[in-house]
C-alpha positions in Angstrom: -11.2 -43.0 -39.0 -8.4 -45.6 -39.1 -4.9 -44.8 -40.2 -5.2 -46.9 -43.4 -8.5 -45.2 -44.4 -6.9 -41.8 -43.7 -4.0 -42.6 -46.0 -6.2 -43.5 -48.9 -8.5 -40.5 -48.4 -5.6 -38.1 -48.1 -4.0 -39.3 -51.3 -7.4 -39.4 -53.2 -8.3 -35.9 -52.0 -5.0 -34.4 -53.2 -5.5 -35.9 -56.6 -9.1 -34.6 -56.8 -8.0 -31.1 -55.7 -5.5 -31.1 -58.6 -3.0 -29.4 -56.3 -0.8 -29.2 -59.4 -1.0 -30.3 -63.0 2.8 -30.6 -63.1 3.7 -32.7 -60.1 3.4 -36.5 -59.9 2.0 -37.5 -56.5 2.9 -40.8 -54.9 2.2 -42.7 -51.7 4.9 -45.1 -50.6 4.5 -47.8 -48.0 6.8 -48.6 -45.1 9.2 -51.5 -45.8 8.1 -52.1 -49.4 10.5 -52.2 -52.4 9.8 -50.5 -55.8 11.0 -51.0 -59.3 10.3 -47.5 -60.7 13.7 -45.7 -60.8 12.3 -42.3 -59.9 10.6 -43.8 -56.8 13.8 -45.6 -55.9 15.7 -42.3 -56.2 13.2 -40.6 -53.9 13.5 -43.3 -51.3 17.3 -43.2 -51.4 17.3 -39.4 -51.1 14.9 -39.5 -48.1 17.0 -42.1 -46.4 20.2 -40.2 -47.0 18.6 -37.0 -45.7 17.0 -38.6 -42.6 19.4 -41.4 -41.7 22.6 -40.6 -43.5 22.6 -43.9 -45.5 21.2 -45.1 -48.8 18.6 -47.8 -48.4 15.9 -49.1 -50.8 13.1 -49.2 -48.2 11.4 -46.7 -46.0 10.9 -46.9 -42.3 7.6 -45.0 -42.5 4.7 -44.4 -45.0 5.6 -41.4 -47.2 3.6 -39.0 -49.4 5.7 -37.3 -52.0 5.4 -35.0 -55.0 7.9 -35.1 -57.9 8.4 -32.6 -60.6 10.1 -34.0 -63.7 10.6 -33.4 -67.4 6.8 -33.1 -67.8 7.2 -29.8 -66.0 9.5 -28.5 -68.7 12.6 -29.5 -66.7 15.3 -32.1 -67.3 15.5 -33.3 -63.7 13.3 -34.4 -60.7 12.5 -32.1 -57.8 10.8 -33.4 -54.7 8.8 -32.7 -51.6 7.9 -35.4 -49.1 5.9 -35.8 -45.9 5.6 -38.7 -43.4 1.9 -39.7 -43.5 1.7 -40.5 -39.8 2.5 -36.9 -38.8 -0.6 -35.7 -40.7 -2.8 -38.4 -39.3 -1.9 -37.3 -35.8 -2.8 -33.7 -36.8 -6.0 -34.8 -38.5 -7.2 -36.5 -35.3 -6.9 -33.2 -33.5 -7.7 -30.6 -36.1 -9.6 -32.4 -38.8 -9.1 -32.2 -42.6 -8.8 -28.4 -42.4 -5.5 -28.9 -40.5 -4.1 -31.1 -43.2 -5.3 -30.7 -46.8 -4.9 -26.9 -47.2 -1.3 -27.0 -46.1 -0.3 -29.9 -48.4 -2.2 -28.5 -51.4 -0.6 -25.1 -50.9 2.9 -26.6 -50.5 2.6 -28.5 -53.7 1.1 -25.6 -55.7 3.7 -23.1 -54.7 6.5 -25.3 -55.9 6.9 -23.4 -59.2 10.7 -23.2 -58.9 12.4 -26.1 -57.3 15.8 -25.6 -55.7 17.7 -28.6 -56.7 17.8 -32.0 -58.4 18.0 -35.7 -57.6 21.3 -36.7 -59.3 21.9 -39.5 -61.8 25.1 -41.0 -63.2 24.5 -39.1 -66.4 24.3 -35.6 -64.9 26.9 -32.9 -65.6 28.7 -30.7 -63.1 27.2 -27.6 -64.6 23.7 -28.9 -63.8 24.4 -29.2 -60.1 27.2 -26.8 -59.2 24.9 -24.1 -57.8 23.3 -26.5 -55.4 26.4 -28.2 -54.0 26.8 -27.5 -50.3 28.9 -28.8 -47.4 27.5 -30.4 -44.3 29.5 -30.8 -41.1 29.4 -34.4 -39.7 31.3 -36.3 -37.0 34.1 -38.1 -38.7 34.5 -40.6 -35.8 30.7 -41.4 -35.8 30.3 -41.5 -39.6 33.6 -42.7 -40.9 32.2 -45.8 -42.7 29.5 -43.7 -44.4 32.2 -41.4 -45.8 34.4 -44.0 -47.3 33.2 -43.3 -50.9 32.5 -39.6 -50.4 34.2 -36.3 -51.0 35.0 -34.3 -47.9 37.5 -32.1 -46.0 38.7 -33.3 -42.6 39.0 -30.5 -40.0 40.1 -32.1 -36.8 37.5 -34.7 -36.0 34.9 -33.0 -38.2 34.3 -33.9 -41.8 32.9 -31.2 -44.2 31.1 -33.6 -46.6 29.9 -32.7 -50.1 26.1 -32.8 -50.4 23.5 -31.8 -53.0 20.8 -29.4 -51.9 17.7 -31.0 -53.4 15.0 -28.8 -51.9 15.0 -25.7 -49.7 12.2 -23.4 -48.7 11.2 -22.0 -45.3 9.4 -25.2 -44.4 11.4 -27.9 -46.2 15.1 -28.7 -46.4 16.4 -31.8 -48.2 20.0 -32.6 -49.0 21.7 -35.8 -50.0 25.3 -37.0 -49.7 27.1 -37.3 -53.0 29.3 -40.3 -53.5 32.2 -40.6 -55.9 30.1 -42.7 -58.3 28.4 -39.4 -59.2 31.2 -36.9 -58.7 33.8 -38.9 -60.7 31.7 -38.4 -63.8 32.3 -34.6 -63.5 36.1 -34.8 -63.8 36.6 -32.1 -61.2 39.2 -32.0 -58.5 37.9 -32.5 -54.9 39.2 -29.1 -53.9 37.2 -27.4 -56.7 34.0 -29.2 -55.7 34.4 -28.5 -52.0 35.5 -24.9 -52.4 32.5 -24.2 -54.6 30.2 -25.9 -52.2 31.5 -23.9 -49.2 31.0 -20.6 -51.1 27.5 -21.7 -52.0 26.8 -22.3 -48.4 28.0 -18.8 -47.4 25.8 -17.3 -50.2 22.7 -19.3 -49.4 23.1 -19.4 -45.6 25.1 -16.4 -44.3 26.6 -16.6 -40.8 24.8 -15.1 -37.8 26.1 -14.5 -34.2 23.8 -14.3 -31.1 24.2 -14.1 -27.4 24.2 -17.8 -26.3 21.6 -17.3 -23.6 19.0 -15.9 -26.0 19.8 -17.7 -29.3 16.9 -20.1 -28.9 14.5 -17.6 -27.6 15.0 -14.9 -30.1 15.8 -15.3 -33.8 15.7 -13.0 -36.7 17.9 -13.6 -39.7 18.3 -9.9 -40.1 19.8 -9.7 -36.7 23.1 -11.2 -35.5 25.1 -9.6 -38.3 28.8 -9.4 -37.6 30.7 -9.6 -40.9 31.8 -6.3 -42.4 29.6 -5.0 -45.2 26.6 -7.2 -44.4 23.2 -5.6 -44.2 21.1 -6.1 -41.1 21.1 -5.5 -37.4 24.6 -6.1 -35.9 25.2 -7.9 -32.6 26.6 -5.5 -30.0 29.6 -7.2 -28.5 31.6 -5.8 -25.5 34.8 -7.8 -25.4 35.5 -6.5 -21.9 32.2 -7.7 -20.4 33.0 -10.7 -18.2 29.4 -11.9 -17.9 28.8 -11.7 -21.6 32.0 -13.5 -22.4 31.3 -16.2 -19.8 27.9 -17.0 -21.1 29.3 -16.9 -24.7 28.0 -16.4 -28.2 26.2 -18.7 -30.5 27.3 -18.9 -34.1 25.0 -20.4 -36.8 23.6 -19.5 -40.2 20.4 -17.8 -41.3 19.0 -21.2 -42.1 20.0 -22.7 -38.7 20.3 -26.1 -40.3 23.8 -27.5 -40.3 24.8 -24.1 -39.0 28.1 -25.3 -37.5 29.4 -24.9 -41.0 29.6 -21.1 -40.4 32.8 -21.4 -38.4 34.5 -22.7 -41.6 33.4 -19.8 -43.8 36.2 -17.6 -45.2 36.9 -14.6 -42.8 34.6 -15.7 -40.0 37.2 -17.0 -37.6 39.4 -13.9 -38.2 36.4 -11.5 -37.7 35.5 -13.2 -34.4 39.0 -12.7 -33.1 38.8 -9.1 -34.1 35.5 -8.6 -32.3 36.6 -10.5 -29.2 40.0 -9.0 -29.0 42.0 -12.2 -29.3 41.8 -16.0 -29.0 38.6 -17.8 -28.2 37.3 -21.3 -27.5 35.0 -23.1 -30.0 32.5 -25.7 -28.8 30.5 -27.6 -31.4 27.2 -27.7 -29.6 25.7 -29.8 -32.4 25.6 -29.9 -36.2 23.4 -26.7 -36.2 25.7 -24.3 -34.4 28.8 -23.6 -32.2 29.4 -21.7 -29.0 32.2 -19.2 -28.8 33.9 -18.1 -25.6 36.7 -15.6 -25.3 39.7 -17.2 -23.5 39.9 -14.4 -20.9 36.4 -15.0 -19.8 36.0 -18.7 -19.7 38.0 -21.4 -17.8 38.8 -24.5 -19.9 38.0 -26.8 -17.0 34.5 -25.4 -16.6 34.0 -25.7 -20.4 35.0 -29.3 -20.4 32.4 -30.2 -17.8 29.7 -28.3 -19.5 30.5 -29.9 -22.9 30.5 -33.4 -21.5 27.0 -32.9 -19.9 25.6 -31.4 -23.1 27.0 -34.0 -25.4 25.6 -36.8 -23.3 22.1 -35.5 -24.1 22.5 -35.2 -27.8 21.0 -37.5 -30.4 23.7 -39.4 -32.3 23.0 -37.6 -35.6 23.1 -34.2 -33.9 26.5 -34.9 -32.3 29.5 -33.3 -34.0 32.6 -33.3 -31.8 33.6 -34.2 -28.3 36.7 -31.9 -28.5 37.0 -28.2 -27.6 38.9 -26.1 -30.1 40.8 -22.9 -29.7 41.3 -20.3 -32.4 44.8 -19.0 -32.1 44.8 -15.5 -33.7 48.6 -15.2 -34.0 48.7 -18.4 -36.1 45.2 -17.9 -37.7 44.5 -21.6 -36.8 41.8 -23.6 -35.1 43.4 -26.3 -32.9 41.9 -28.9 -30.6 42.8 -28.3 -26.9 41.0 -31.3 -25.3 
């Protein structure tokens, strides 16, 4: 079956299955422009999420499902999938590897996690889904010109809206001042609320760096006082453990580097590690932590240069190494 035939049959099959009576399904073509405002908002949201910029055209064919006021809600909620990905899977697994997954994903979307914003929305409508995403200020400076953000060294904590989040989907879009100015809220209020939302939705987790990618359980890696789960067992005197380091992220592990900016996290790490430590922003999804007494800064600089050279541009966060100074309760750049 050709790709074009697959696209048509995929879309027709989902309609015939009546995967949901509430969602509006759509198939968008690469490079085409559309007049429908909901479709245009979908395209802008996808491009912001995938490429960090608003554009009116897609760089791939896209299947999407939108829930709107017909579902008894006063806003749109969305899921989307690149069609080519499912065509590749179809060629290996057949329809059984494609249709059940899509139909189930659409049907289970009874409670959407966010909204696609409009100029007429209120702050109350979106405040629970405001989040912060860490981005490289040097790499994304132009994109942030009309946005709300905190600048922490060379890292911007930018205001985003969480449009959709479940175990298999995560979509957020950057909020520009054309939207936020209508809310008449101070930047500090928006950013503080978003940071607290992040901490509530995606609590911090700490793992041993050498096993962080091999073993993951959101119930493990607990290190903040009062949190339920399996705590990480840190020995601040263990030279080997400290030299290998620790990996800080969140339960969601998406944009997990935000965890180092959560209230109380830096102080708690200093308490567990018995003093100052280095912070290396591995990528947007997490940071590595090294106690000063166990890691040479010169070695860390070489390792960081090698690792940053392999990163994709959108994953890169910072070329600097930071140090948390416990006495001053401050995170400062040392390279």
